[in-house]
N, C-alpha and C positions, 0 to 999 in steps of 0.2 A: 504494500500499500503506499509507504513511504517511498518507496522508490521513483513510481508512478507519479508519484506528489511533487519531488525535486524536479522530475523532467519536464512536468506540466509548469512550474517553474522559471526553470531556463525556456521555454518556447516564449513566456509571457514577457522573459527578460529580452530576449533575443528578439520581439516582435516592437514592444512598448519602449525598451530601453528603462525598465520600472521594474522593481522587486517585485519575486512572487511570493503568495501568502500559504499556498498548499501543504510546502512540506513544514508544516508549525505543530505546535498542540497548543492548547488552553488550559490552565492550571487554574483551579477553583477552590473554595471550600462549599460544601454537602451538608447542609442540614440535615439528621438524620434521627434527630431526638432533643427532648429536653435535656440541654445543656450538650449537647454532643456534636462538634462539626469534625468531619476529616478531608483532607486535600485528596482533591480526583484529578486525573488530566485526563483530555479529553479531544481527540485530531481536530484538524481543523475541519473537515466538514461532518464535524458529529456524531461520527463511529470511532469504534473502540475506546469506549470510556475504561477507564478504570483507576481504582482506591489504591493510593499511594501512602497513607498512613493509617494506623488502626491504633489511635490510642486509648477511643474512647473517651476522649476530652472534648476541649477547645482546640481545636488547629485551625486555623485561618491567615488571610493575606498574603497569601503565597507570592514569591516575587522570584523570576528569573534570572539567573545568572546569565549574563552574554554567550556565554560557550551552550547553553543548552543542557550542559553536564548535572548542574544543582539549581536547588530550589531553599530559597529562604522563607519560613513563615512565622507566625507568632503562635505560641502555644500557652495556655492556661492550666498546669498540674494541680489538682486539688487548691488548695487554699494560697500556693504559692504567687509572686508576681507573675504578670505575663514575661516571656523571656522568649528571644528569636533563635528559634533552631535553625540550622542550615545541614538539608539533607543530599547525599551526592546519590544520584539517581542512578550511576553505574552499581556502586556495593551497598546502596540501602544503608550507609555509615549515616549517623547524625550528631552533630555535635551543637554544643550550645553558645553563644554569644555572650561573653562576659566584658563587658569592656571595663569592670572597674568602676561603675556607680550604680549606686539602687535605686530600682522606679519601676516603674511597667513602661517596657517597653512595644513598640506599636508601630504595625506599618512600614515595614524594611522596603527599602529599593536598591537596586546595583546600581553601582557608577557603572558606565561604557566601559573602562580599563577592567573590568571585573574583579579589582581588586578592594575597592571600598566599597561599606554598605552605608546607608543613608538610613535613620528610621527616628522616630519619635520617642522620648523618655520624658515620662510623667511624675510628680514625685514630688513631696514638701510643698506643695500648693504653686508648684512652678512646674512648667512645661518646657521642652526646645527640642530643634534640631540638632542630630549629631551625625557625623559621620565616624568610621571606624575601619582600618584596614583589616581585613577579615582573613588575608592571605598571611600576614605577618604577628596578627592578636596583638595589636596594638592599637597607638597613637587616636585615643578621642580626642573628634575635635566640636568643636560646640560652633553650630551656624548660627544659629537663632534662637531667643528665647526669653520668655518672660511670665508673666503671672496671667496668661491666657492659654489657649491650646493650640500648639503647631504641631500638624501632622500629615500625614501621605504624602514625603517629597515623592517627586520626580523630576528624574535627569534631564537635559536637554539632549539632542545626539551628540555633540562635542563636549558635554561633562561640566561645562561652565557657568551653567546656572540649573535651579532647581524651581520647580511649581510646588507648589503646598497648599492645603487649606488652614484660616487660624480665624478666631475668632477674639482679634488683637483690636476690633476699632467699638468695644466697650460693651459690646452686648455678647450674648450667646447664640447668635447669629454667624454662621463661619461667611468668608469668603475665601477665594484665590487669589492666591498674589505670586510673584515671582521674583526670589532674589539670587543674588552672586552665590556659587558653591562654596564660597570660602567667607561668606556672611557680607552685612553691610545691611544699605535700605532696602525694603523691599516695596514693590511695585503691584499694586491690585490691578488684576485683568480681568474678575467677574462683575456682572453689568451692576455697580452696586449705585442706588440711590438712597442718599436719607432717609427719606420719607418713604419708601417702599424697598428694604435693605435686600430682601430675596433669602435667597439660603443655599448657597454654594460649595459643592464638597469633591473630594476624591479627584482630583489632578491626575491627567496622563498626560506624558509628553510625547508628540509623535516621533516616532522614528527616522523621518526623514525630511522632518521642515521646521517651522516655527507654529506652530499650530498644539492648544494644550486643550484637550476634553476634561471634559466636570460633567456632574450631575446637578441638580437644582430646580428651584420654582423661583416663580418670579417674583410673589408673594408669601407668607410665612404660611399658608395654607394651599390645600391643593398635593395633586401628585408632580413626581421629581421627573425630569426629561433629560435626555442627554445633548449637551450644549457642545460649541466648539470656538474656541475664542483664536483671535491671530494676534499672536505677541509682535509680529515685526510691523503692524500696522497701528498698533496700541489703539484702536478704535473702541469705543465702546460694544458696540452689537456684537451677537455671538450667531451663530448659525445654530438652529435647534432642528436635531435631526428627528425627534421622536414627537409623536402628536397625540398617542392613546397610551393609558394604562399609567405603570410606573416603572420608570426605569433608571436604573442606577449604575456605578461603577463603573465606568467606561473603559476601556484598555484597548489601544491599538493594533492591528497585524503589521507584520513586517513591511508591509507594501505601503504603509501610511496613505491609507485611502476606507481600509474595512475597519470597524471596531466590533466587539463585541461589549454585551453588559447583560447584566441579571437584570430581567423584568418580570411584570406581574400584569395578565390579561385578564379576559372574562374567566375563560378556561384553565386558569392556574398558573405556576411558576414556570419558569424556565432560564435557557441563555438563549439569546438572542445575538443576529451579526445585522450592520447598519452599515450601507455602503456610502459612504460621506459625501461622494460625488454626486450621486442620483436619488438618495434619500430611502433606496428601495431596500426593507427588512425583512430579514427571515427568520423563524425559527432552527436554532442550531439542536438543541437537546430540551426536551418536553416532559412535563410531570418530576421535575425536581424544585429543589428549593436551595437555588445556589446562591452564594455571594462572593465580591470581591474577584470575578474574573482576570485572568493574567495572560496576555497572549506571548506566546514564547517568540524569540528570534527563531529566523528561518534555522532549520536542522540539518545541520552536514549528514553526512554517510556513518562518518566515524561516531558521532553521537548517537544514530540510531542501532548502530550495532553495540554498542554500550548502553544503551535503554533494556535492548531485547537480554543480553548478558545479563544486565542485572534484572530483569523480572518486569519490567516496566515498559 
């Protein structure tokens, strides 16, 4: 299956000079019961769904390593603080991130260099965005923080900037911001209006250009929809890609054109894919309760062999 997908991607790149998305997978957490979520992966066409964690607790917020060989995710074990685990998909070996600072770890995201991991850290009535060199197991760096919640970092393709959501404007309502990966002044990119602040969260930076997707609602009530802001133009307008149901946690495909998101329709929950160029939406996996889907990079043949050898 993946060999055929890789050939399809090569044809797409040859004809359109754009990356394909067929040879990729989507990771997500799936609600299995009260207080239980596990991490699953599924092929880009909705087939071959498999569970890759079996902890019987909360495993959520998966993030793909740029190589496609590892996944970081957040796990809550009994009554201990949330911690970030890194899973080697080839060997099944898990390691725990220990940055040397107490607090609840949340929403990991890999830097494009594959060495650093950005995440939110909450504790002592303060939160912040931090990065950590996972390969060297050292060098915790404070990017942003204060008496508000900074969460859901997502790196730009060159790794120089981060999109994230924060409620730093003095209310509990989050907005989406962009900041240098080394810290500094953050710039809001969600369509904030003081008299109608909306609600915007869960940004994901396109792997190919200056677009950031996130979900939100224009006012404080109603349904969430998938929105896209153009960071390059800095215009307050956003592109709305959904019109019905509830739609959350968008993640870009490797082609920078399609997005996967978790959705709710009149017939139930599932994963959906939207074409950002045409607005066409199709169901990917139905009759499951998914959270925080994350689209992988294009998977090379060596990665696929590793996944097969590890039983994933």
